[in-house]
N, C-alpha and C positions, 0 to 999 in steps of 0.2 A: 290046301286044294281038295282034300278028300271032302272037306264040308262041303265045297261047292258042287262036287260032283254027286253027293249023295242029298242034295237040298230037298228031294222029295220025301225024303223021311220027316222033315220038320213041318210043322203047322204053318199056315199063313201067317198067323200072328207073329210067331217067333221069326219067321223071315222076313217079314217087314222091318223088323230091329235092325236088319243085315244089309239093306239096301245098297251100301258102298261097297261091301264084300261082292254082292251080286253083281253090281255094276263092273268092278274090277275083274270078277270072272269072265263075263261078257266080252270085254276087251281082249282079256288074254285068250279066250277061245277064237276070237277074230283073227288076232295076230297069229296064233297056231295054224289056223286053217289057210289064211291067205301068205303064200311063201314070199310075196313082195314084201308085205306088212312085216313077216318075220325077218327078212333082210334088213329092213329098214331100222327095226328095234335093235337088231345086232349093230348096225353101223353107228347108230346114237350111243349105244353103250361103249363101242370102240373108240369113239369119238370123245365122249367124257373121260374115259380112262386116259387116253393120250393127253387130253386137256390136264388131268390132274398130275400125270408125270412131268409134264412141262413145267407147271407151277412148282412141283417138288423140287425139280430139278433147278429151277432159278432160285428158289430160297435158298436151298443148300450152297449153290454158286455164290450167291450174294453172302451167306454167312463166310466161305471160305475167303473171299475177296475182302471181307471186314477183316478177317484175322489177319491176312497178310499185310493189310494197311496197317493195323496196330503193331505187328512185329515190326514193320520198317520204322514205325515212330518210337518205338522203344528202343531200337537199336540206334537210333540217331542220338536218343538221351544217354546214349553208352550203359544203359542198364544192362545187369549180369544176366548171363545166359539162363541161369537156373530161376532166377525172378521171372524173366520171359516164360519160361516153360510152366512155370506155376500159374502166372496170369491167363496164358492162352491156352493150357493143355494141350500144348504141340510138344511133339518130342525134340531131342536136341537136332536130330537128323533134319526134321522139316523146318526147323528155324535156320539152320545152317544154309539150307538148300533157299530158303528165302534171301538170306543174307547175299550168298553168291548170285542171286538173280535179280539185280536191282531192277 
């Protein structure tokens, strides 16, 4: 940001190389000056963060459901608890909780 603010100290030739940086600086200046634009930018950022959190939650929920399904199938095959623990990387208590909640 310091570069953009002190752009007068650079020659025109050097500045022409940095058109995209200048354009980004103008957009940032516009957003910072206009309270509504600033609010919209913040809302877009919050939306994106929420969207990422939902996707991440869904991913981990799916992984957990898959492990539960695997544990149930291994229990049906009468596999030893220690082997299930090794395969699924779940604790004895977690496997027993799955076993007690069909």
